[in-house]
C-alpha positions as CSV (number, residue, x, y, z in Angstrom):
1,M,-154.0,-245.9,-121.5
2,A,-156.7,-245.8,-124.7
3,M,-154.2,-244.1,-126.7
4,Q,-151.4,-246.7,-126.5
5,P,-152.5,-248.6,-129.8
6,V,-152.4,-244.6,-131.5
7,S,-149.2,-244.1,-130.5
8,R,-147.9,-247.3,-131.1
9,M,-149.3,-247.0,-134.4
10,L,-148.1,-243.4,-135.5
11,R,-144.2,-245.0,-134.4
12,R,-144.5,-247.9,-137.0
13,V,-145.6,-245.6,-139.4
14,L,-143.1,-243.1,-139.4
15,K,-140.4,-246.1,-138.5
16,S,-139.1,-245.2,-142.1
17,S,-138.1,-242.0,-141.1
18,V,-134.3,-241.2,-139.9
19,R,-135.9,-239.4,-137.0
20,G,-139.4,-240.6,-135.9
21,C,-141.3,-238.4,-135.0
22,S,-145.1,-238.3,-133.2
23,S,-146.0,-235.1,-134.5
24,G,-145.3,-237.1,-138.5
25,A,-143.1,-234.0,-139.4
26,P,-141.2,-235.0,-142.4
27,V,-137.7,-234.9,-142.1
28,T,-135.6,-232.9,-145.0
29,Q,-131.9,-232.3,-145.7
30,P,-131.0,-229.4,-147.9
31,H,-129.2,-230.1,-151.2
32,P,-125.9,-229.4,-151.2
33,R,-125.9,-227.0,-154.4
34,E,-129.0,-225.2,-152.4
35,P,-128.0,-222.1,-150.3
36,S,-129.1,-223.1,-146.7
37,Q,-132.0,-221.7,-144.9
38,S,-131.5,-219.0,-142.1
39,A,-132.3,-220.4,-138.8
40,A,-135.5,-218.3,-138.2
41,E,-136.7,-219.3,-141.5
42,E,-136.1,-223.0,-140.8
43,L,-137.7,-222.8,-137.5
44,S,-140.7,-221.1,-138.9
45,R,-141.3,-223.6,-141.4
46,R,-141.1,-226.8,-138.7
47,R,-143.7,-224.4,-136.1
48,Q,-145.7,-224.0,-139.2
49,F,-145.8,-227.8,-140.6
50,L,-146.8,-228.8,-136.7
51,R,-149.6,-226.8,-136.2
52,E,-151.2,-228.0,-139.3
53,S,-150.3,-231.5,-139.3
54,A,-149.7,-232.5,-135.4
55,A,-150.7,-236.5,-134.4
56,P,-152.8,-236.9,-131.6
57,F,-150.6,-236.6,-128.2
58,S,-148.8,-239.2,-126.8
59,A,-150.8,-241.3,-123.9
60,F,-147.7,-242.1,-122.1
61,L,-147.1,-238.4,-121.6
62,T,-151.0,-237.8,-120.4
63,D,-152.2,-238.0,-116.3
64,S,-155.2,-239.5,-115.2
65,F,-156.6,-235.8,-115.3
66,G,-156.2,-235.2,-119.1
67,R,-153.1,-233.1,-119.0
68,H,-150.7,-233.5,-121.3
69,H,-146.8,-232.8,-120.3
70,S,-145.5,-230.9,-123.3
71,Y,-142.6,-229.2,-122.0
72,L,-139.9,-231.1,-120.1
73,R,-137.0,-229.2,-117.8
74,I,-133.8,-231.5,-118.1
75,S,-131.2,-230.3,-115.5
76,L,-127.5,-230.6,-117.1
77,T,-125.6,-230.0,-113.6
78,E,-125.9,-230.0,-109.8
79,K,-122.7,-227.6,-109.9
80,C,-122.5,-223.6,-109.7
81,N,-120.2,-221.1,-110.1
82,L,-122.0,-218.8,-107.5
83,R,-122.8,-219.4,-103.8
84,C,-126.1,-218.3,-103.1
85,Q,-126.6,-218.1,-99.0
86,Y,-130.4,-219.2,-99.9
87,C,-130.1,-221.5,-102.8
88,M,-128.5,-224.4,-100.6
89,P,-128.8,-225.9,-97.0
90,A,-127.1,-224.4,-94.5
91,E,-124.9,-227.6,-94.0
92,G,-124.1,-227.6,-97.7
93,V,-125.2,-229.9,-100.5
94,P,-123.4,-233.5,-101.0
95,L,-122.6,-233.9,-105.0
96,T,-123.9,-236.8,-106.9
97,P,-120.5,-238.8,-108.1
98,K,-119.9,-237.7,-112.0
99,A,-120.3,-241.5,-112.6
100,N,-123.9,-241.1,-111.4
101,L,-124.9,-238.2,-113.4
102,L,-126.4,-238.3,-116.9
103,T,-123.7,-238.5,-119.8
104,T,-124.5,-236.4,-123.0
105,A,-126.0,-239.4,-125.0
106,E,-128.0,-240.5,-122.3
107,I,-129.6,-236.8,-122.3
108,L,-129.8,-236.8,-125.7
109,T,-131.3,-240.5,-125.7
110,L,-134.5,-239.3,-123.1
111,A,-134.8,-236.3,-124.8
112,R,-135.3,-238.0,-128.1
113,L,-138.0,-240.2,-126.7
114,F,-139.9,-237.3,-124.8
115,V,-140.2,-235.5,-128.1
116,K,-141.3,-238.3,-130.2
117,E,-144.1,-238.6,-127.9
118,G,-145.4,-235.2,-128.3
119,T,-142.9,-232.6,-125.8
120,D,-142.2,-229.6,-128.0
121,K,-140.4,-227.4,-125.2
122,I,-137.2,-228.4,-123.5
123,R,-135.6,-226.3,-121.2
124,L,-132.2,-226.5,-119.4
125,T,-131.6,-225.9,-115.8
126,G,-128.9,-226.8,-113.6
127,G,-127.0,-226.3,-111.2
128,E,-125.8,-223.8,-113.7
129,P,-126.4,-225.4,-117.0
130,L,-123.8,-222.9,-118.8
131,I,-121.0,-224.2,-116.9
132,R,-121.2,-227.6,-118.5
133,P,-118.2,-227.7,-121.2
134,D,-120.7,-229.2,-124.0
135,V,-123.7,-227.3,-123.3
136,V,-123.5,-225.6,-126.7
137,D,-122.9,-228.8,-128.7
138,I,-126.2,-230.4,-126.6
139,V,-128.1,-227.4,-128.0
140,A,-127.3,-228.0,-130.9
141,Q,-127.9,-231.7,-131.0
142,L,-131.4,-231.0,-129.2
143,H,-131.9,-228.7,-132.4
144,Q,-132.0,-231.5,-134.7
145,L,-135.1,-233.2,-133.0
146,E,-138.1,-232.5,-135.3
147,G,-141.2,-231.5,-133.5
148,L,-139.1,-229.5,-130.9
149,R,-140.2,-226.3,-131.2
150,T,-138.5,-224.2,-128.5
151,I,-135.3,-224.7,-126.7
152,G,-134.9,-222.7,-123.2
153,V,-132.0,-222.4,-120.9
154,T,-132.3,-221.0,-117.3
155,T,-129.1,-219.2,-116.3
156,N,-127.9,-217.0,-113.6
157,G,-126.1,-215.1,-116.0
158,I,-122.5,-215.1,-115.3
159,N,-121.4,-216.9,-118.4
160,L,-124.3,-215.6,-120.8
161,A,-122.6,-212.7,-122.4
162,R,-119.8,-215.1,-123.4
163,L,-121.9,-217.9,-124.9
164,L,-124.9,-216.6,-126.0
165,P,-123.7,-216.1,-129.7
166,Q,-122.5,-219.4,-129.9
167,L,-125.9,-220.6,-128.3
168,Q,-128.0,-218.9,-130.4
169,K,-126.2,-220.1,-133.8
170,A,-127.0,-223.5,-131.9
171,G,-130.4,-223.2,-132.0
172,L,-131.5,-221.6,-128.6
173,S,-134.7,-219.7,-128.4
174,A,-135.7,-218.7,-125.3
175,I,-133.9,-217.5,-122.0
176,N,-134.8,-217.0,-118.5
177,I,-132.2,-215.1,-116.3
178,S,-132.4,-215.1,-112.6
179,L,-131.9,-212.1,-110.7
180,D,-132.8,-210.9,-107.3
181,T,-131.6,-207.7,-107.1
182,L,-130.3,-204.7,-108.8
183,V,-128.1,-203.6,-106.0
184,P,-124.2,-204.5,-106.5
185,A,-123.5,-204.8,-102.9
186,K,-126.8,-206.7,-101.9
187,F,-126.0,-209.1,-104.8
188,E,-122.6,-209.6,-104.1
189,F,-123.6,-210.3,-100.3
190,I,-125.9,-212.8,-101.2
191,V,-124.1,-215.0,-103.8
192,R,-121.0,-214.6,-102.0
193,R,-119.2,-214.1,-105.4
194,K,-118.8,-210.8,-107.8
195,G,-120.4,-210.7,-110.6
196,F,-123.6,-208.6,-110.6
197,H,-122.1,-206.7,-113.8
198,K,-121.5,-209.6,-115.9
199,V,-125.2,-210.7,-115.6
200,M,-126.4,-207.5,-116.6
201,E,-124.0,-207.6,-119.5
202,G,-125.6,-211.1,-120.2
203,I,-129.4,-209.3,-120.1
204,H,-128.1,-206.8,-122.5
205,K,-126.7,-209.6,-124.4
206,A,-129.7,-211.0,-125.0
207,I,-131.4,-208.2,-126.2
208,E,-128.7,-207.7,-128.3
209,L,-129.0,-210.5,-130.1
210,G,-132.7,-210.1,-130.7
211,Y,-134.0,-212.2,-128.1
212,S,-137.5,-211.0,-126.9
213,P,-138.9,-211.1,-124.2
214,V,-135.7,-211.7,-122.3
215,K,-137.3,-213.6,-119.4
216,V,-135.5,-212.4,-115.7
217,N,-137.1,-214.4,-112.8
218,C,-136.9,-212.8,-109.3
219,V,-137.9,-214.8,-106.5
220,V,-139.3,-211.9,-103.7
221,M,-138.4,-212.6,-100.4
222,R,-140.0,-210.2,-97.6
223,G,-136.7,-208.4,-95.8
224,L,-134.5,-209.2,-98.6
225,N,-135.7,-207.5,-101.8
226,E,-139.4,-206.8,-101.8
227,D,-138.6,-203.3,-101.4
228,E,-137.0,-203.6,-105.1
229,L,-140.3,-204.4,-106.8
230,L,-141.4,-201.1,-108.7
231,D,-137.0,-200.6,-109.5
232,F,-137.6,-204.0,-111.3
233,V,-140.6,-202.9,-112.7
234,A,-139.1,-199.6,-114.2
235,L,-136.9,-201.6,-116.4
236,T,-139.3,-203.0,-118.5
237,E,-140.6,-199.2,-119.3
238,G,-137.2,-199.3,-122.1
239,L,-136.2,-202.5,-122.4
240,P,-138.2,-205.7,-123.7
241,L,-138.1,-207.8,-120.5
242,D,-140.7,-210.1,-118.6
243,V,-140.0,-209.8,-115.2
244,R,-141.3,-212.2,-113.6
245,F,-141.7,-212.3,-109.7
246,I,-142.0,-215.7,-108.2
247,E,-143.4,-216.3,-104.7
248,Y,-140.7,-217.9,-102.2
249,M,-141.2,-221.4,-102.5
250,P,-140.0,-224.2,-99.8
251,F,-137.5,-227.3,-100.3
252,D,-135.5,-229.5,-98.6
253,G,-132.9,-227.2,-96.5
254,N,-134.3,-223.6,-96.8
255,R,-136.4,-223.7,-94.1
256,W,-139.5,-222.1,-95.9
257,N,-141.1,-219.8,-93.7
258,F,-144.7,-217.9,-94.9
259,K,-144.0,-214.7,-93.0
260,K,-141.4,-214.5,-95.3
261,M,-143.4,-215.2,-98.8
262,V,-144.9,-212.1,-100.3
263,S,-148.0,-213.2,-101.8
264,Y,-148.9,-212.3,-105.6
265,K,-151.8,-210.0,-104.3
266,E,-149.5,-208.2,-102.2
267,M,-147.0,-207.7,-105.0
268,L,-149.6,-206.8,-107.6
269,D,-150.8,-204.0,-104.8
270,T,-147.6,-202.6,-104.5
271,L,-147.3,-202.3,-108.2
272,Q,-150.8,-200.9,-108.7
273,Q,-150.5,-198.1,-106.3
274,R,-147.7,-196.9,-108.6
275,W,-148.8,-197.6,-111.8
276,P,-153.0,-197.9,-111.8
277,E,-153.2,-198.3,-115.4
278,L,-151.5,-201.7,-115.4
279,E,-153.6,-204.1,-117.0
280,K,-153.8,-208.1,-117.1
281,L,-152.8,-209.6,-120.2
282,P,-154.4,-212.6,-121.9
283,E,-153.1,-215.8,-120.1
284,E,-151.6,-218.8,-122.4
285,E,-152.2,-222.4,-122.0
286,S,-150.5,-223.9,-120.2
287,S,-148.6,-220.8,-118.6
288,T,-147.5,-220.5,-115.1
289,A,-147.3,-217.1,-115.3
290,K,-149.7,-214.0,-114.4
291,A,-148.9,-211.4,-116.9
292,F,-149.5,-207.8,-116.7
293,K,-148.3,-204.7,-118.8
294,I,-148.4,-200.9,-118.2
295,P,-149.6,-199.4,-121.3
296,G,-146.5,-197.8,-123.2
297,F,-143.8,-199.7,-121.5
298,R,-142.1,-202.4,-124.2
299,G,-141.6,-205.0,-122.0
300,Q,-144.0,-206.6,-119.0
301,V,-144.3,-208.1,-115.5
302,S,-145.7,-211.2,-114.9
303,F,-146.2,-213.0,-111.5
304,I,-145.6,-217.1,-110.8
305,T,-148.2,-217.8,-107.9
306,S,-147.3,-221.6,-107.2
307,M,-148.0,-220.9,-103.4
308,S,-150.9,-218.6,-103.0
309,E,-152.9,-219.3,-106.6
310,H,-151.8,-222.9,-107.7
311,F,-151.6,-223.7,-111.2
312,C,-151.7,-227.6,-111.0
313,G,-154.7,-227.7,-113.0
314,T,-152.7,-227.1,-116.7
315,C,-149.5,-228.1,-115.6
316,N,-147.6,-229.3,-118.7
317,R,-144.5,-229.8,-116.9
318,L,-142.0,-233.0,-116.1
319,R,-138.1,-233.0,-114.9
320,I,-135.3,-234.9,-115.2
321,T,-132.8,-234.2,-112.7
322,A,-128.7,-234.4,-113.1
323,D,-128.7,-237.9,-111.6
324,G,-131.8,-239.1,-114.0
325,N,-134.4,-238.7,-111.8
326,L,-138.0,-238.1,-113.4
327,K,-139.9,-235.7,-111.1
328,V,-143.4,-235.5,-112.3
329,C,-144.1,-232.7,-109.7
330,L,-141.8,-230.0,-108.6
331,F,-143.5,-230.0,-104.9
332,G,-143.5,-233.8,-105.1
333,N,-141.1,-236.4,-103.2
334,S,-141.7,-239.3,-105.4
335,E,-139.1,-239.5,-108.6
336,V,-138.0,-242.5,-110.8
337,S,-134.8,-243.2,-112.1
338,L,-134.6,-243.6,-115.9
339,R,-130.7,-243.3,-115.6
340,D,-131.0,-247.0,-114.1
341,H,-133.0,-248.3,-116.7
342,L,-131.4,-246.9,-119.3
343,R,-127.9,-248.4,-118.1
344,A,-129.3,-251.7,-117.6
345,G,-130.6,-251.9,-121.1
346,A,-134.6,-251.2,-121.4
347,S,-136.2,-250.5,-124.5
348,E,-137.7,-247.9,-125.8
349,E,-141.0,-249.5,-125.1
350,E,-139.6,-250.4,-121.6
351,L,-138.8,-246.5,-120.9
352,L,-142.2,-245.5,-122.1
353,R,-143.9,-247.7,-119.4
354,I,-142.0,-246.5,-116.8
355,I,-142.8,-242.8,-117.7
356,G,-146.4,-243.5,-118.5
357,A,-146.7,-245.2,-115.2
358,A,-145.2,-242.2,-113.2
359,V,-147.0,-239.6,-115.2
360,G,-150.2,-241.8,-114.6
361,R,-149.8,-241.1,-110.7
362,K,-149.4,-237.7,-110.9
363,K,-151.6,-235.8,-108.4
364,R,-154.4,-233.4,-109.5
365,Q,-152.6,-230.8,-107.1
366,H,-149.6,-230.1,-104.8
367,A,-150.4,-230.4,-101.0
368,G,-150.4,-226.8,-100.3
369,M,-147.9,-224.5,-99.2
370,F,-148.0,-225.6,-95.3
371,N,-147.8,-229.6,-95.9
372,I,-144.7,-228.9,-98.7
373,S,-142.9,-226.9,-96.0
374,Q,-142.9,-230.4,-94.2
375,M,-142.1,-232.6,-97.3
376,K,-138.8,-234.2,-97.8
377,N,-137.7,-233.4,-100.9
378,R,-134.6,-232.4,-102.7
379,P,-132.9,-229.0,-101.9
380,M,-133.4,-226.9,-105.3
381,I,-130.1,-227.0,-106.8
382,L,-130.1,-230.3,-106.8
383,I,-133.4,-230.0,-109.0
384,E,-132.7,-226.7,-110.9
385,L,-131.4,-223.3,-110.3
386,F,-133.6,-221.4,-108.2
387,L,-133.0,-218.7,-105.9
388,M,-134.2,-219.8,-102.0
389,L,-133.7,-217.9,-98.8
390,Q,-132.8,-219.9,-95.4
391,D,-134.7,-218.9,-92.4
392,S,-132.6,-216.8,-90.5
393,P,-130.3,-214.5,-92.8
394,P,-127.1,-213.1,-91.7
395,A,-127.2,-209.0,-91.3
396,L,-127.3,-207.3,-94.2
397,P,-123.7,-204.7,-94.0
398,N,-124.5,-201.6,-94.0
399,T,-123.1,-200.4,-97.2
400,P,-125.0,-197.6,-99.0
401,S,-126.3,-198.9,-102.3
402,R,-124.7,-197.8,-105.6
403,D,-126.3,-197.5,-109.1
404,P,-126.9,-201.2,-110.1
405,L,-126.3,-200.0,-114.0
406,S,-126.8,-197.3,-116.6
407,I,-129.9,-198.9,-117.5
408,Q,-132.5,-197.1,-119.4
409,G,-135.5,-197.2,-117.3
410,L,-134.3,-197.8,-113.7
411,R,-135.5,-196.0,-110.9
412,H,-133.1,-196.2,-108.0
413,R,-134.5,-195.8,-104.4
414,P,-131.9,-194.2,-102.0
415,S,-132.2,-197.0,-99.1
416,V,-131.4,-201.2,-99.2
417,S,-134.0,-203.1,-96.9
418,N,-133.4,-203.8,-93.6
419,W,-133.3,-207.9,-92.7
420,V,-135.9,-209.6,-91.6
421,S,-134.1,-211.3,-88.6
422,T,-136.9,-212.5,-86.0
423,L,-137.4,-215.8,-86.0
424,W,-139.7,-218.0,-84.3
425,K,-138.8,-221.4,-82.9
426,R,-141.7,-224.2,-82.1
427,C,-139.7,-226.0,-79.3
428,P,-140.8,-228.2,-76.1
429,V,-141.9,-226.1,-73.8
430,P,-141.3,-226.7,-70.0
431,Q,-141.7,-225.6,-66.1
432,T,-140.1,-223.0,-64.2
433,P,-139.3,-222.8,-60.4
434,P,-140.7,-219.5,-58.7
435,L,-138.4,-216.9,-59.2
436,P,-135.2,-217.6,-57.4
437,Q,-133.9,-215.5,-54.6
438,R,-131.4,-213.3,-55.9
439,Q,-128.8,-210.8,-53.8
440,L,-129.3,-207.3,-54.4
441,G,-126.8,-204.4,-54.4
442,S,-125.7,-203.5,-50.5
443,G,-128.4,-201.3,-48.5
444,S,-130.7,-201.6,-51.5
445,P,-134.4,-202.3,-50.2
446,Q,-136.0,-205.5,-51.8
447,R,-138.8,-205.1,-54.1
448,H,-140.5,-208.5,-54.9
449,Y,-144.5,-208.1,-56.4
450,S,-146.4,-211.1,-56.1
451,S,-150.3,-210.8,-57.1
452,H,-150.4,-214.1,-55.0
453,P,-150.8,-213.4,-51.4
454,D,-148.3,-216.1,-50.4
455,S,-146.7,-217.1,-53.2
456,D,-143.8,-218.9,-51.5
457,T,-146.4,-221.6,-49.9
458,N,-148.8,-222.1,-52.5
459,P,-148.8,-225.5,-53.6
460,K,-149.7,-224.5,-57.3
461,C,-146.0,-222.7,-57.1
462,L,-143.7,-224.7,-58.9
463,S,-140.7,-226.2,-56.8
464,P,-137.0,-225.8,-57.9
465,M,-135.3,-228.1,-60.2
466,S,-132.6,-229.6,-60.8
467,Q,-129.9,-227.8,-63.5
468,A,-131.0,-229.1,-66.7
469,S,-131.4,-227.2,-70.1
470,A,-135.4,-228.2,-70.6
471,S,-136.7,-231.3,-69.3
472,H,-140.2,-233.1,-69.2
473,S,-142.5,-235.3,-67.5
474,G,-145.3,-237.5,-69.1
475,T,-145.0,-237.6,-72.8
476,L,-145.6,-234.4,-74.7
477,P,-145.2,-235.3,-78.8
478,T,-144.3,-232.5,-80.8
479,S,-147.1,-232.0,-84.0
480,D,-145.6,-231.7,-87.4
481,Q,-148.4,-230.0,-88.4
482,L,-149.6,-226.4,-87.8
483,T,-152.9,-226.6,-85.6
484,H,-154.2,-223.6,-87.1
485,V,-154.2,-224.1,-90.9
486,D,-156.5,-226.2,-92.8
487,T,-155.1,-228.0,-95.7
488,E,-155.4,-225.0,-98.1
489,G,-153.4,-222.7,-95.7
490,R,-156.1,-220.7,-94.3
491,A,-156.3,-219.7,-91.0
492,T,-158.8,-221.9,-88.8
493,M,-159.7,-221.8,-85.2
494,V,-159.3,-225.7,-83.5
495,D,-162.2,-227.6,-82.1
496,V,-161.7,-228.4,-78.7
497,G,-165.7,-229.5,-78.1
498,S,-164.6,-233.2,-77.5
499,K,-161.9,-232.3,-75.4
500,P,-162.5,-233.2,-71.2
501,D,-162.1,-230.9,-69.2
502,T,-159.0,-230.9,-67.0
503,E,-157.2,-228.8,-64.8
504,R,-154.9,-226.7,-66.8
505,V,-151.6,-224.8,-65.4
506,A,-149.3,-222.9,-67.8
507,V,-146.0,-220.4,-66.1
508,A,-144.2,-218.1,-68.4
509,S,-141.4,-215.5,-67.9
510,A,-140.0,-212.4,-69.5
511,M,-137.3,-210.3,-69.0
512,V,-136.9,-206.3,-69.0
513,L,-133.7,-205.2,-69.0
514,L,-133.8,-201.3,-67.7
515,G,-130.6,-199.6,-67.4
516,P,-128.8,-198.6,-64.1
517,G,-130.5,-195.3,-64.3
518,A,-134.4,-196.5,-64.7
519,F,-133.4,-199.2,-62.5
520,K,-132.7,-197.4,-59.7
521,L,-135.8,-195.2,-60.3
522,V,-138.0,-198.2,-60.3
523,Q,-136.2,-199.8,-57.1
524,E,-136.8,-196.8,-55.0
525,N,-140.1,-196.3,-56.9
526,Q,-139.5,-192.7,-57.8
527,L,-141.2,-192.8,-61.2
528,K,-143.2,-189.6,-61.8
529,K,-145.8,-192.1,-63.5
530,G,-146.1,-194.0,-60.0
531,D,-145.4,-197.4,-58.9
532,A,-144.1,-199.5,-62.2
533,L,-144.0,-202.6,-60.3
534,V,-147.5,-202.3,-59.5
535,V,-149.2,-201.3,-62.5
536,A,-146.9,-203.6,-64.4
537,Q,-148.8,-206.6,-62.4
538,L,-152.0,-205.1,-62.6
539,A,-151.8,-205.3,-66.6
540,G,-150.6,-208.1,-66.8
541,I,-153.3,-209.8,-64.5
542,Q,-156.1,-207.9,-67.0
543,A,-154.1,-209.1,-70.1
544,A,-154.5,-213.2,-69.1
545,K,-158.1,-212.2,-68.7
546,L,-158.4,-210.9,-72.2
547,T,-156.4,-212.9,-74.5
548,S,-158.8,-214.2,-76.8
549,Q,-159.7,-210.7,-77.4
550,L,-155.8,-210.2,-78.6
551,I,-154.9,-213.2,-80.0
552,P,-157.4,-214.1,-83.0
553,L,-157.6,-217.7,-83.1
554,C,-157.2,-218.2,-79.1
555,H,-160.3,-219.4,-77.1
556,H,-161.4,-217.7,-74.6
557,V,-160.7,-219.4,-71.4
558,A,-162.3,-219.0,-67.9
559,L,-159.7,-218.4,-65.6
560,S,-159.9,-219.5,-61.9
561,H,-156.5,-217.8,-60.9
562,V,-154.1,-215.4,-62.5
563,Q,-150.5,-214.6,-60.3
564,V,-147.7,-212.5,-61.7
565,Q,-144.6,-211.5,-59.8
566,L,-141.7,-209.1,-60.5
567,E,-138.2,-209.2,-58.8
568,L,-135.5,-206.9,-59.5
569,D,-132.2,-208.3,-60.3
570,S,-129.5,-205.6,-59.4
571,T,-126.8,-207.8,-61.1
572,R,-128.4,-206.3,-64.6
573,H,-130.4,-203.6,-63.8
574,A,-133.6,-205.6,-64.6
575,V,-136.8,-206.7,-63.9
576,V,-137.5,-210.1,-63.9
577,I,-141.2,-211.3,-64.8
578,Q,-143.2,-214.8,-64.1
579,T,-146.6,-215.1,-64.7
580,S,-148.9,-218.4,-63.7
581,C,-152.3,-218.7,-64.7
582,R,-154.8,-222.0,-63.9
583,A,-158.1,-223.1,-65.5
584,Q,-160.7,-226.1,-65.6
585,G,-161.2,-226.5,-69.3
586,P,-160.5,-228.5,-72.9
587,T,-157.5,-226.6,-73.7
588,G,-154.2,-225.0,-72.3
589,V,-153.8,-221.8,-70.8
590,E,-150.1,-221.2,-72.3
591,M,-151.3,-218.1,-74.4
592,E,-152.9,-216.4,-71.4
593,A,-149.9,-216.9,-69.6
594,L,-147.3,-215.9,-72.1
595,T,-149.7,-212.6,-73.0
596,S,-149.7,-211.6,-69.2
597,A,-145.8,-211.8,-69.2
598,A,-145.4,-209.7,-72.4
599,V,-148.0,-207.4,-71.7
600,A,-146.2,-207.2,-68.0
601,A,-142.9,-206.7,-69.9
602,L,-144.3,-203.4,-72.3
603,T,-146.2,-201.8,-69.2
604,L,-142.9,-201.6,-67.6
605,Y,-141.5,-199.9,-70.6
606,D,-144.2,-197.3,-70.9
607,M,-143.8,-196.7,-67.3
608,C,-139.7,-196.2,-67.9
609,K,-139.4,-194.8,-71.9
610,A,-139.3,-191.1,-70.2
611,V,-136.4,-192.2,-68.6
612,S,-134.6,-194.1,-71.1
613,R,-135.4,-195.6,-74.5
614,D,-132.6,-198.1,-74.1
615,I,-135.0,-200.5,-72.2
616,V,-134.7,-203.8,-73.7
617,L,-137.9,-206.2,-73.5
618,G,-136.6,-210.4,-74.0
619,E,-136.7,-214.0,-72.7
620,I,-140.3,-214.1,-73.0
621,K,-140.7,-217.7,-72.9
622,L,-142.9,-220.8,-71.9
623,I,-141.5,-222.2,-68.5
624,S,-144.4,-225.2,-67.8
625,K,-147.3,-226.2,-69.1
626,T,-149.2,-229.4,-67.4
627,G,-152.9,-231.0,-67.4
628,G,-152.9,-231.7,-71.3
629,Q,-153.8,-234.7,-73.0
630,R,-150.4,-234.8,-74.5
631,G,-148.6,-234.6,-70.8
632,D,-146.7,-232.5,-69.2
633,Y,-143.9,-230.1,-69.8
634,H,-141.3,-228.2,-67.4
635,R,-138.1,-226.1,-68.1
636,T,-135.5,-224.9,-65.4
């Protein structure tokens, strides 16, 4: 904190000014008889002075890694006029009581303090900042702060066209508009409200009033809107837009899944295939975006790579939440309440010490995408407006896409992408009894195949248990970390060299719903390809032995026994598959059992597909796992 005396000295020297400013910029008032300068001329004058006579940056806003935090984001409200399915947790967000939110005076007090210490850019966020009744007045008062070069807003655009003329007069200099789709029907489905055309009207109003570029923030999520990348880029051909593609980020309640994240490299590759002439632009200091431009286009495209290629080393951002908490990192869960200290009567010096201590604790970089997804943090709606997707979205209605709006340069493709609805759940795994005897149809011969000659008396077969949804013997704690990725999120193989050799047994099951026609042919062994049950049984055994060649991070296991049973269920026209694997070694064999069951099911499909394409494979699950250090699991 060697800079503290310099900062204090500057405050004393400038104390006589109407408003203190760590830059030393003079405060001037126009003479009553002189014509007022235009807003553009005034802003140009202030920027020129600041470039020429900026003072050393405040120690209070400098962290231990030398990063100067000159950019402050202030959330004006937690409320929003949209109800996006992916912005809040499924159970909703309890809003902070109004009495606990920052008042306008408190917002301006904190803003003034940060600007005096060197902050030169403030962005107003939410919730939706433009639903705050006094937002125009707040912008106007911020505009009076000497040293503040940029006042921006991030908005969903619903109220933008109506308010922007007033906001521009008040001093608003930068606009970010959140928009994740160019298809009106999809927009309405996502946000549960109408308003697509209001957003587009707001974008055009910003262009009309001379904002350049107008930034359009698009959170890209696999299965939702990654098929619209080219359409968004096409907008930049005739419009001065900066379309910013943002990697999907984890926040509390949105059940982040890395499978849904479309990485910067993947997006860039998609664009380069369509526009190989795409060229990279020089990166601005402390920029979060990697910017590109297509020669001849008015606008540009950018990528916010928070997950795949973090920009923590040049981060200059701090955030104040609507309830007055200071967050030094968007992905961090540590906060300090400036509101409480303000209301307790803290002096400016005391507030600066609190802010300086928080900034000083800021880490070099965030924890990485997988660790972030495990952390307890605010939902994004309680930090600032940002569109996030829940892990298991409902199905998109089969609505034909319509021309979103007559916009120069828009290429509309004919189809809307399908939703990704596959959900992998990590849950405690169980143990199952051998397949129960089922009542087959009257007069129909029962076909029951087992790769073990005496499965009914084999002591390794698990006996039936009492009815329960799931149970376990011993203790098998689940891990809150992914074991096959390192701290940087890269795939890695688990080292089992130090684990003791124990007997490992795992049982898995699957079901194939054949339908009446195919079921009858399998039951009577009349398929032209041959005996489907025998072939599937052999395929299951072979798959168990080849698991490490099929699943990249699985260890090779020397199996001492593989058993595959297939049984017909005439009530559902199905084949029920149960597999069991056993080995002596340092790692479990559940993947071998699951692979065996899955491949046996796929083989049945292959054997029967000429008869019916309505076959359904399902209920592939681990039934039991025994012999590991963490105890045994059993499911009935």
